[in-house]
N, C-alpha and C positions, 0 to 999 in steps of 0.2 A: 619568566612565563605569563602568561595574562587571561584573562575570558573576555570574550567578545558577545556581549545582551543586548537584548533588542525585542521590539514585536515581530511577528512573524510579518513576512516581506518587506524588511526594513533594509535588505541587501546584505547581511552580516554573511551568507554562503557564496555570496559574487563576491565581497571584500575580501572574505580569505583565500577564496579561491585565485583572485588576482597576487594578492599578497605572497601567495605561496607560489606561481607562478602558473598554475593550471588553467586560468583563464586569459585570457589576453583584453587587455583593456580599449574600451571603444575611444578614450580619449584622457586626457593629464596626465599626470604622473605621478610614481611613488619610488621609494627606496626602502630597502630592508636592508640593516645594518652598513648603510651606505651604500648599498648596491641599486641601481636603477631593475628592476622586477620586468621591463622588456629587454634592453640590452643585455643585461648583466645575469640573464634566467640560471647559468652555470654554478655563480658566487654564490647570489641568494638561495638555493637549493643547500649548499653545503653549510650554510651560516644558520638555517632554522632546522626546528623539530617540529613535527606535525602527525597528530593524532587523528583518523578519520573519524567521523560520524560513525559510519557504517562501514562491517569488513570490506577489505580490498583483496582478498585471495580470489582467484580465477579456479573453481573448480576443479574446470578440465584440463589445469596444469599441473603439473608436479610442486612437489615442496621447492624443490630446486630451480625450477622454471620461474616461479612466482619471487622467488628472492633473487633472481638475476632479474628479473625484468625492475623490480623496485630499486635496486642497484643502480640500472642504467638509467631510471628513472631519476634518479637524486644524483647523476655524475659519478659516481663510484670507478674509480680508473681501472678499466679491464684487466690490468696488470696485477691487481689486487683481490679480482671479484671470485677468484674459487676459493682463495685462500678464506676470505669474507662470509661466503656463505658456508664454508666446509665449518667454520667456528661459531654461526649462529646455530646451523641445526645442530651441533655438540651442544650447543646451550640449552637448547629446550628440549633435549635428548629425542631427535627424532635425524639422525643422521642415518640409522639406518632403514628410514622411510622417505630418502631425500628423492627416488624415482617412484615412488609412489603419486597418483594423483591426489590431489585435496580433498574430491568428493568423496573419498575413501577413511577420510579420519574422521575419527571419532570427534563429538561437539567439544572435549574437553581438550582437544588439539588444533583447537582453532581459535581465535581471538573473538570473545564475545564483545557486545554493544553492552551489554550490563555484568562489568566483574565483581560485581558483588557476589554474584551466583555462582561462583566459584568456589 
């Protein structure tokens, strides 16, 4: 784990976006865990953990659809997808709400920017 600090406008967000394979670099090369961030995106995504600054839930999707989207984004094998989604929903006590749109969830059911307020 590491922190990435610097003044506003220094390129922190852009650099992290590139290292996480969410932003395509305009030049140069970078490697994460020995994997090229452009040519080996799936391998990079399997080797990293990422916590977004802002919540990344789509309010118009269901809980299950949000988890499926993120599973696909990070290259979770399709044959493992349903089992992993069920495990996560059970872990956060939302299995009975899997088909509900996230916009219907209370604030305590969603990730918060300031986790200290929980």
